[in-house]
N, C-alpha and C positions, 0 to 999 in steps of 0.2 A: 393757478391756485387749485383748480379742480384736480390736476394731475398730482400735485403735492399731497392733497387731501386723500386721494386714492392710495398712494404709496404708504402714507401714514396709517390709514385704516388697515391695509394689508399687514403692515408690520405689527400693529397691535393685535390683530386677529391671530397672526402666526405665533406671537409671544404667548397669547392665552392658550393656544393649542399645545405649545411646547411645555406649558406648566401644568397640564392635566396629568393625572396619574394613569391614563390609559397607555399600556405598553404597545409599542408598534409591532404589528404582525409581520411587517416586511423589513428585512435587514440586508445590508450590503457589506461584504467583506472582501479582502484581497490578500494575496500572499506572493512573495517572490524570494527565490533562493539563488544567489550568485555563487559560483564555486570555481576553484582552481584545483585540478587533480594532476598529480605527477605519477606516471607509471615508470618504475625503474627498469622495465624491459624495453622502454623507448620505442613503442610502435610507430612506424613511419607514417601511417595514416591517421595518427592521433586518436585512434579508437581502441579502448581497452578490451579485454576478452569478452566474447559475445554472450556469455551467460550473465553479464552484469548490465543492467539497463538504466540505473541511476548514476549520475556523475560519470558518464561513460566516455567523455572526451578527455584526452591527456595533453598536458603542457599547453593549456590555453585557458583563458578566462571565459566562462560561459554561463548561461542560465539553465539550471536543472529543471525548475518548474516555476512558472508564474501564472496566476489565475486571478480572475475577478468573479465573484459569486453573488448571486441574488437568491435570497431564501424567503419563503412565506410560511409561517407557522400559525395556523388558525386552530380553533377548537376541533374542527371536523375535517379540515383539508390542510394539506401541506405540499410544498414543492421546492425544488432546488434547480438552479441552472448555473453552471460554472464553465467559463471558457478559458482555455489554457494555451501556453506556448512553452517551449524549452526542449532540451535534449531528451528529457524523460518522455515527452510526447512523441518525439521523432523515433525513439527506439522502441517504445512499448506499443504504439498504435500504427506501426508501419504497414500492417496487413489490412487495416481498415480503409474504408472509402475516404478520400481526401477531405470531404466536408465534415466527417466525423472525427478526424484526427485531432481536432482542437477542443473537443468536448471532454471536460474532466468529469462532469456530473450533470445529468438532466433527468429528473424524475418527478413524479407527482403521486400523492397518496390520499386515501380517504379512510376516515375512522369508521369501523364497522359496528361499534357498540357504543351506547350512551353511557354505560357503566364501567366497561372494561377497556383497558388500554390495548385495543386490538385494531391493527391497521393493515390495509393492503396498499402496496406501492408498486409502481411499474416505471420502467425506464432504464437509465444507465446509472449504476451505483459504484461506490467503492466496494471492493471485494469483502465478502463475509469470512474469508479465510485469512488467518494470521493476525499477529499483533502489531505489524508494521504497515505503514501506508507510504504513499509517494511524498507526503508532506514531511520533510526531514525534521522540521521543528517539533512535530508531535511524536517523534521517535527518540529512543534513549541514545542511539548512536547516530553519527553523522551519515554513514553509508548504511545500506541495508544488508541484512544477512543473506547468505546464499539461498536459504529456503524461501525467503520472501521474494527474492529476485526471480525465482523459478516456480512460483505459483501465482495465480491471478492477482493483479492489482485492481482490476475493474471487472465488471460483469454487466450484462444486459439481460433483462427479463422482468419477472414479477415475483413479489414475495409477500407473504403474510407473516406478521410478527405480533408477538404478545409480550408485554412487560407486566410483571406481577405488581399488585398495589404497593408492596413494600420495596419494589425496584430491585429485588435480589435476584430475580430470574428474568432472562430474556430467551424466548423461544421463537424461532423463525423457520419457515420452509420456503424454498425458492424453486421457480421454474426458470431455466437459463438457456440462452442461445448457444452456450458452449463454454469451453475452457478459455477464459479471457477473450470473449468474442462479442462484438456488437453485430458484425456481419457474419452470418452462418458460413461455415465451410461449404463450398459448392458440392452438391450431391449428398449433403448430410441432412437427414430429416429425423435423426434420433433425438428424442427428448433428453434434456440434461436437467439434473436436479441437485439441490443442495439443502443442507440443514445446518442450524446453529443452535447450540445450547450454551448460555453463559450464566454462571452462578457467582454472585458476590455475597458471601456470607458476612462480610464486614467491609468497612471502607478501606481496609488494608490488604484484602485478598480478592483476586479475580481468577476464576477458573473457567476455561472455555474448551468446547469441542465443536469443530466444524467439519463438514465433508462435502465432497463433490462426487456425483455419479453421472457418467455420460460417455460419449464417444466424440473424439475430436478429429475424426477422419471421414471421408466420404463413406456412405453406407456400403458401397461395394467392397471396401476393405475394412469394415467396421471392427474396431478393437475397443472394447469397453474398458473404461478407466474408473478406478475406485480410489479416492484420495481422502486421507484423514489428517486432520490438523488438531493438535493438542497444545495448549499453553496455559501457564499460570503466572500471574503477576503478584508479587509479594512485597509489601512495604515492611521490611523486617524491623527497622527502627525509623526514627524521624529523618535520619540521614542516609540510610542504606536501603536500596531496593534491589530485588532480583526478578529476572524473567527466565523461566525455563520453557523451552518449546520443543516439539517433536512432530515431524511430518513423516507419514508413511503412505506410499502409493503403490498401486498395482495396476497393470494394464495387460490385457490379453496379448499373447505373443503373435497370434494370427486370428483371423476371423473365426469365431465359433470355438476357439481353443479353450481347453480347461487348464492350460499352463499359462503362467503369468510372469512377466518381468516386473521386478520391484525396485523401488528406490526409497531412501529414507535420509533423514537429517535431524540430528539433535543440536540444540543451541542453548548456551547459557550466557546471560548478560547481567552484569552487576553495575549499578550506578551509585555513586557516593557524592553527597552534597557537601563540598568543602565549606561553602558559605551560601548566602542567599543568591550570589551572582556566579559562583564557580561550581561546576560539577565535573566529575571524572567518570568515564564509562569504559568498561572492559568487556570484551566478547571472546568466547571460544566456541567453535562450531566444527561440525564435520558433515560432509555431504557425499553420499554414495549412490551413484547411478551407473552400475556396472554395464548395463545393456543399452545405455544411451536413450532412454525413453524421453527424458527432458533435456539433458545435456549430452550431446553426442560428441565423442572425441576420436573415434576410429582407432583407439589404442587397445592393447590386449586386456587391460584391467578396467577400462572405462574411466569414468570420473570418480575418483576416490580422493577427496581433498579435505585437508584440515585448514581452518582459517582462524586467525587471531587478530584482534584490533585493540587499540587503546586510544581514547580521545579525551579532549578537554573542551568544555563549553564555558563561554563567558556571556552573561546576559546583563549588559549595562542598563538597559531599559526593558520594560515589560514586553514590548513588541519588537525587540531586536535581539538576535542571537548570533554570536560569533563562535565558530567551531573549527577544531583542527583534529585530524585523526591519522594515525599510522596503521597500516594493515598489511598482513602477509598471508599468502596462500602457499601451501606445500602439498603436492600431489604425489601419488604413488607412481604414476606414469608421467612422461614428458608431455603434458597437455598445454603448456604455455610456449611462447616463442620469444626469443631474444636474439637480435642480429640474424634473423632468418634461420635460427637453429632452435630445435625443440629443447625445452628445459622443464624442470619439475616444480619451479617456484616462481612467484610473482609478488612484488611489493609495491605499495602505493602510499603516498602522502596526499591527503585531501584537506582543503580548507574551504570554509563557506561562510557566507553572511546571509541570514534569513530575516526578512521583514514581513510583518503582518499587521493588518488593521481590521 
């Protein structure tokens, strides 16, 4: 009888707590994306070209990204911890220490002002560069654009950020361990920095500029890198949205040189809502890295590649998303491989199912 009374008391107390209006400061969420990707160039090792890091296995069912996340959001402190698995983690964090390769996010922050929305955070974050993340469900297209795949998805360091009272402006400054680095490059002691300015003049327009300044090599061969990321997100009508993006980077040719190698990439994405459950997304892009700063080919003209994709999304429920996408790359040089022979184009069909809670 005493045991039953105790259980009943706990049940009533729990019920009373659940019915209060106090919002929970701690939350748990999860995400998983299962995919099948077919590469028409049929790589024997089932791995698609090395400049693509998401959905990078061919002709097999696999997990691109799965994670479980705990978050705490208080008035003056906040924190996030997310542990992950999947082919995204294998490809993107291959240079990190094994214990760190399963960390998607791990950071903590403190509010610096009682009146202003001013925070300092430190740890491992999603990158401040670009409009696409590793979470496919949050992106307009199933696969990532070339510029997203070849700029940081994550970063480690500290940042100070300010959001204006009307939430139209976000300003942040960052101190970083490097260009997509948790573990510093051996022999590198050069500080790396970043900044971000986001302006939302209305609920239908987002304008952003982000940058990175640093060196991703040992100090003995130091080559400063200056990277700029611009994008705009526009909800043109209730059904039609557009994203325009442009990346431009420079890196010293040699240590102390005043000459620079450059690379750039424009992208345009259009998304149209056919209904509440169906959407169509199309993408056109170009990526030029003639000197192989980010994508090395060893060919006369380097990496000069156009990309096109068309995808359809179906969301039968709020937390489930089915997607299919066709994509093609066409390059000036023979930078791809088919039947062990160099070719100038590569096509893919990718399908995925994403679930979140």
